[in-house]
C-alpha positions in Angstrom: -9.1 -17.2 -7.2 -11.5 -15.5 -5.1 -11.6 -11.6 -4.4 -10.4 -12.4 -0.9 -7.3 -14.4 -1.8 -6.7 -11.7 -4.4 -6.7 -9.0 -1.9 -4.8 -11.5 0.5 -2.0 -12.2 -2.4 -1.7 -8.4 -3.4 -1.1 -7.5 0.4 1.1 -9.8 0.8 3.5 -9.6 -2.2 4.5 -6.0 -1.5 4.1 -5.9 2.1 8.0 -4.8 2.4 7.3 -2.0 0.4 4.0 -1.2 2.0 5.1 1.4 4.5 6.6 3.4 1.9 3.2 4.0 0.7 1.2 4.2 3.4 0.9 7.7 4.7 -2.7 7.9 4.3 -3.0 4.9 6.2 -1.1 6.5 8.8 -2.7 10.0 8.9 -6.0 8.1 9.3 -5.0 5.6 12.1 -3.6 8.8 14.2 -7.0 10.4 13.7 -8.7 7.1 14.8 -7.4 7.2 18.3 -8.0 11.0 18.6 -11.8 9.7 18.9 -11.3 7.9 22.2 -11.6 9.8 25.4 -10.4 6.9 27.7 -6.9 5.8 28.2 -8.1 2.8 30.4 -8.2 0.0 28.0 -6.6 -2.8 29.2 -7.6 -5.5 26.5 -7.3 -4.9 22.9 -7.8 -6.5 19.5 -6.2 -4.9 16.3 -8.1 -6.2 13.3 -6.2 -6.1 9.7 -2.8 -4.7 11.4 -0.9 -4.9 8.3 2.5 -3.9 9.0 1.9 -3.0 12.5 1.9 1.0 12.3 -1.4 1.4 13.9 -0.8 -1.0 16.5 2.4 0.6 17.3 -0.1 3.8 18.1 -2.0 1.5 20.2 0.8 0.8 22.4 2.0 3.9 22.5 -1.7 5.2 23.8 -2.5 2.0 26.0 1.2 1.2 27.4 -0.4 -1.0 29.8 -2.9 -2.9 27.5 -2.7 -6.5 26.2 -3.2 -6.3 22.2 -3.7 -9.1 19.9 -3.1 -8.0 16.5 -4.4 -10.1 13.6 -4.0 -9.9 9.6 -4.9 -12.1 6.9 -1.7 -11.9 5.4 1.5 -13.9 7.0 3.9 -11.5 5.4 2.4 -8.5 6.6 2.5 -10.2 10.3 5.9 -10.7 9.7 7.0 -7.3 9.5 4.9 -6.2 12.0 6.6 -8.5 14.4 10.1 -7.3 13.4 8.7 -3.6 14.0 7.2 -4.6 17.5 9.0 -6.7 19.9 6.7 -6.7 22.9 5.5 -9.4 25.1 1.8 -7.8 25.4 1.7 -8.1 21.6 0.4 -10.9 20.2 0.4 -11.4 16.4 -1.7 -13.7 14.6 -2.5 -14.4 11.0 -6.5 -14.5 10.8 -9.4 -13.9 8.3 -11.0 -11.4 10.1 -14.2 -12.3 8.7 -13.6 -15.6 10.6 -13.8 -14.6 13.9 -15.6 -16.6 17.0 -15.9 -16.4 20.5 -12.4 -18.1 21.1 -10.7 -15.1 20.3 -9.7 -13.9 23.3 -5.8 -12.6 24.8 -6.9 -15.3 27.5 -10.0 -17.6 27.9 -11.6 -15.4 30.9 -11.0 -12.1 29.4 -13.2 -10.1 26.6 -11.8 -7.2 24.7 -12.6 -3.7 26.1 -11.6 -2.3 22.9 -11.9 -3.5 19.2 -10.0 -1.4 16.6 -9.2 -1.4 13.0 -7.4 1.0 10.4 -8.8 1.4 7.0 -9.5 -2.7 6.6 -13.0 -3.2 6.9 -13.7 -1.7 3.5 -12.5 -5.4 2.3 -15.0 -7.4 4.4 -17.6 -9.5 2.0 -20.5 -8.9 4.9 -19.9 -6.3 7.4 -22.7 -6.6 9.3 -22.0 -10.4 10.2 -18.3 -9.1 10.8 -19.5 -6.3 13.5 -21.9 -8.8 15.1 -19.0 -11.1 15.7 -17.1 -8.3 17.1 -19.7 -7.1 19.3 -19.9 -10.6 20.9 -16.0 -10.2 21.6 -16.5 -7.1 23.6 -17.0 -7.0 27.3 -20.4 -4.7 28.1 -19.5 -1.1 27.7 -16.6 -1.8 25.5 -15.9 0.0 22.3 -15.3 -0.7 18.7 -13.6 2.1 16.9 -12.7 1.9 13.0 -12.1 3.6 9.6 -13.0 2.6 6.8 -12.5 3.5 3.3 -15.8 4.9 1.4 -16.7 4.9 -2.3 -15.7 8.2 -3.0 -12.0 7.1 -2.7 -10.1 7.4 -6.0 -13.4 8.9 -7.9 -11.4 11.0 -10.1 -9.4 7.9 -11.3 -12.5 5.8 -11.8 -13.9 8.5 -13.8 -11.0 8.5 -16.2 -10.6 4.8 -16.3 -14.3 4.8 -17.4 -13.6 7.1 -20.1 -10.8 4.9 -21.0 -12.1 1.4 -21.3 -15.3 0.2 -22.5 -15.1 -2.6 -20.8 -15.6 -2.4 -16.8 -12.6 -1.5 -15.4 -12.2 0.2 -11.9 -10.5 0.4 -8.4 -12.6 -1.6 -5.9 -13.3 1.2 -4.1 -16.3 2.0 -6.0 -18.2 -1.1 -4.1 -17.3 0.4 -0.7 -20.1 0.8 1.8 -21.7 4.2 1.8 -21.8 6.1 5.0 -25.7 5.5 5.3 -25.3 2.0 5.0 -22.5 1.7 7.8 -24.8 3.7 10.0 -27.7 1.4 9.8 -25.5 -1.5 10.5 -24.0 0.0 13.3 -26.9 1.0 14.9 -28.8 -2.1 14.7 -26.1 -3.7 16.7 -24.2 -0.9 19.1 -26.1 1.3 21.9 -24.1 4.7 20.6 -22.8 5.2 17.5 -21.2 8.0 15.7 -19.5 8.1 12.4 -17.4 10.9 11.0 -16.4 11.4 7.3 -13.0 13.0 6.5 -11.7 13.7 2.9 -7.9 13.6 2.2 -6.4 14.5 -0.9 -2.8 14.1 -2.6 -1.2 15.7 -5.6 1.1 13.3 -7.7 3.5 14.2 -10.1 2.4 11.6 -12.8 -0.3 9.1 -13.2 2.4 6.3 -12.5 3.3 7.6 -9.6 -0.3 7.4 -8.2 -0.7 3.9 -10.0 2.7 2.9 -8.3 1.1 3.9 -4.9 -1.9 1.8 -5.4 -0.4 -0.9 -6.3 2.1 -1.1 -3.5 0.0 0.0 -0.6 -2.8 -3.0 -1.8 -5.6 -0.2 -2.1 -6.3 -1.6 -5.6 -8.0 -4.5 -3.9 -9.0 -6.9 -7.1 -8.8 -3.7 -9.3 -6.7 -2.9 -12.5 -4.7 -5.8 -11.7 -4.3 -7.6 -15.1 -1.0 -7.4 -16.5 -2.3 -6.0 -19.8 -3.3 -2.7 -18.0 0.0 -1.8 -16.9 1.1 -0.7 -20.3 2.9 2.6 -21.3 0.2 3.4 -24.2 -2.9 2.8 -22.0 -1.3 4.8 -18.9 -0.1 7.8 -21.2 -3.7 7.9 -22.7 -5.4 7.6 -19.1 -2.9 10.4 -17.9 -4.2 12.7 -20.9 -7.8 12.0 -20.0 -7.0 12.7 -16.3 -5.4 15.9 -16.9 -8.0 17.0 -19.6 -10.7 16.8 -17.4 -9.2 17.2 -13.8 -5.9 19.4 -14.5 -3.8 17.6 -12.1 -3.2 14.1 -10.8 -5.3 14.4 -7.6 -6.2 11.4 -5.6 -9.1 11.8 -2.9 -9.6 9.5 -0.2 -13.1 9.1 1.5 -12.5 8.0 4.9 -15.4 7.0 7.6 -14.3 7.0 11.5 -16.6 5.0 13.0 -17.3 4.5 16.7 -19.8 2.4 18.7 -20.5 1.1 22.5 -21.8 -2.0 23.6 
């Protein structure tokens, strides 16, 4: 099974629990829209819409816009459709890295805004995806997205490295650095801006943190094996975590990225 299929499976399996564990994603989405100065967007593509929380923010901010919301998980789309019954929102199951010029709200209208809240970190080839999205934008159109950076869960990854001799980590270690994203975007867009935000959460126990990672899909392809989720290993990992870092803290590195075609 490919990494993309594993990620799809993880998000699909827990789609109905996602909203109970997505507070960081929701905070990120609200901050993302703060970067837009214009309220004039009328044709919007929401990439990796998940359960529709960010789609709802787009609808509230741009009540006159037509919105196309796509996600690789049919189960996520089903939840989103149940929340947002709006004739101006079209939901579709799509692999966001297999977008082409046929992706239009209608055959004559390109998008004036393409946006995504913390989904681009799962892309295999961000540069190719952004090139495809650039082609879907009208001249002067904007792309605005947030993406997790490689320092996300760095404390947990350090603890995992201490516990396991073999490689065992959360996928965030492989997320792109800000300098790499900036280089890609500057090669594609006229105006580029990237901001970095750090969010931290305290958890009562390591089990609580791992549960959140599991049900929010953040683990990607990491720590998914059944032999990981056993009490002895989790207890030992929690001791390592507390010995080295005192508290069970989860850190999220988020890049807010904006480009103008």
